[in-house]
N, C-alpha and C positions, 0 to 999 in steps of 0.2 A: 282811244278818245271816243266819247259819247256825243253824238249830235242829238240835241234835245229840241224837238219841235213842240213849242210851248206858248201858252198864253196864261196870264195870271188869274186862273179860275181855281176852284178847289181841286179839281183833278190835276191841273197843271202844277199846283203847289206841292202835291204829294211827291212828285218825282224830283222837283227842285230840292225839297227837304232832304231826300235820300242822298242826292249827289253832294249837297253841302255837308251832310253828316259824315260821309265817307271820304270826301276829298277826291273822288274820282274826277279825272280831267274831263271837261265837257265844254261844248260850245252851244249857245242858244240860237235856235232858228225861230224867230217870232212867227206865230201863226195868228194873225189878227182875225179872230172869228167874226167880229162885227163887220169886217170888210169882205168876208167870203174867202179868205186865204185857204180855208179847210177844203174848198172844192177845186183847188188848182190841181192840174193833172199830175204834177210831180209829187204832190203830197198824197194824192190818192194811191200812188204806187206803194206807199208804206202804211197808209191808214185808210183802208177801203170803207170804213164806216163814217168817213167825213168828220172825224172828231180828233182833237188833240187831247192829251199828249201822245207823242210817238217818239221812238228813238231809233237811231242807227248806231250799233256798236261796231266800231272799226277795228277792235282788237278782241274778238270773241275768244273764249277759253279754249276752243278747239283749234285755234290758229288758222281757221279757214276764212272764207269771204265774209265781209260785213253782214251782220244780222240786223234786220229791221223788225221792230215789235210795236204793235199798237195795243190799246187798252191799258189803263193805268195800273190795274191790279196785276196784270201779266208782266208789265214792265217792272213793278216793284219786286215781284217774285224772281224775275230773271236777274235783276241787279243784285238782289240779296244772295242768290246762289253764286253769282259771278264773284262777289267779293267775300262771301262767307260771313257776312255781317247782317245783323238784325233779323235773321231767320235761323232758328236752331237747326242743327243737323239731326238730332235724335227725333225719332218718329213722333212720340207723344207731344213733345214740346213744339215740334214743327207744326203739327196740325192744330195745336192750341192757338197758334198764331194765324194759320191759314183760314181756319173757320171764321175768325173775326175779320180777317181781310175780306173774305167773300160776303160776310154780313154787311160790311160797309158798302161793297159794290152792289149788292142786291137789295139793300134796305135803306140804310141811312142816306146814301148819296141820292138815289132816285126820289125818295120821299121828301127830303129837304129841297131837292131841285124843283119838284112840283110845288112845294110850299112857296118858294121864291117866285115861281112863275105866276101863280094865281094871286099872290099878295102884292107883287111889285110890278110885273110886266104885262099882265093880261089887260087888254083894252077895255074890258068891262069887269066890274067886280062881281064875282059869283060867290055869295056867302057860303053855300054848301061846299064848294070846292076848297075855299080858303079854310073853313073849319075842318074839313076832312084831313087836309095835309098838315095843318097845325097840330091837330090831335095825334096823328100818326107820328109826326116828328117828336112830340112830347112822349109818346109811348117808347120810341126808340131811345130817347135820352134816358128814360127810366131803365131800359134794358142795360144800357151801357153803365149807368150809375151803379146798378146792382153788381155787375161784373167787376167793376173797379173796387167796390167794397170788399169783394172776395180776395182781391190781389193786393189790398192795402199793405199787408205785412210781408209780402214776398215780391217786392219790386215796385208795386204801385201802378204799373201800367196795365194795359188791357189783358195781356197774357202773362203778366208778371214783369219780366224785363222789357225795356223799351224795344219796340220792333216795328216792322213794316205795317202791322195792324194799327199802331198808334199814328204813324205818318199818314196813313190813308184816312183815318177818321177825323183827326184834328182839324183839317181845313174845312170840313163840313160843319164843324161846331163854331168856327170863328164868327160866322154871321148869326149868332144865336138870337140877337135882338130882332133882326129882320125876320127871323123864323117864328117870332111870337113866343119865345121861350125866356125863362129866367134861370140862369145857372145856380142861383142861390137855392132853388128848389131841389138841386141835385148835388149834395155836398161832395161826394167822391168824384163826380164828374168835374166840378169846379176845381178841386185839388189837382186832378190830372191835367185839366186845361191850363191852369196856371203854371204847372211844372213844365209842360211842353212849350208854352209861350216864352218861357224864360231861357230856353236853350239857344245858345248863340247861333247855331246852324239854322234854326227856324227863323230867328230874327233876320239873318242874312237873306234867307230865301224870300221873305216878304219884302225886304228892302229892294231886292233885285226886281221883283214883280212890280213894285210901285214905280220904279224908274221906267219900266217898259210900258205900263199903262197905269197912270195915277188913279187911285180909287175914286177920285172926284170926277173923273171923266164921264160925262153923261152918255147914255145910249140913245141915239137918235132913231127915228122911225125906220130909216133905211136899214140900220143894223138889226132892229127887231124883226124886220121882214126876212132878212137873211137867216137869223138864228131860229125863228119860230115858224117860218112859212114854207119850209122845204118839204118836198115830196120826192118819191122815186123819179118822177118825170123831171124835176128840177136838177137832179144830180146825174142825169145820163151824160155819158161822154162818148 
């Protein structure tokens, strides 16, 4: 059984999608990041970066003690290897997936995250910062659109067949309007987005997240302080 330490953010959705796609048994442990649950001592034992998602696998493949893993990319890679699904075994195909998984972790996620922060949450509007991240998000959408054009006739997903690279990237494209983007400018990205959105496991994942935290729930000033005001001093234990 997988314990999933989760909150319905793009990084949280990635793992939920994988679990729903594969049918692995799991239990959700909500980590309310607006209330500061990510800084609780028990959570820090498995997620030293104060960030969810994280998992504990109580039935690892080696038959040993439970394994805890943090960082969404590492979790996806671990679960894919555990199940033998959504990550090819052959070297060339495997790294075709992994390079795009790491592209999302190092590029699309961080840039789109800063886009959201300065456009939506920053206490004062900073035009340079907003434009900087809107443009970089746009560039990354273009990179993804070009890649998807290449795979259109051999599966249609990022590395051809549907994989953990797609599960990682899709949640960061869901808020495209808030990111100042227009999917109609990226036809292959739009095709890919609609195909993933139609998958039953993806729909279930977002329905579960909506029950845990409705998308209409506002973020108050206290939550913003917790999310955006932490330093090393704040997180000492």
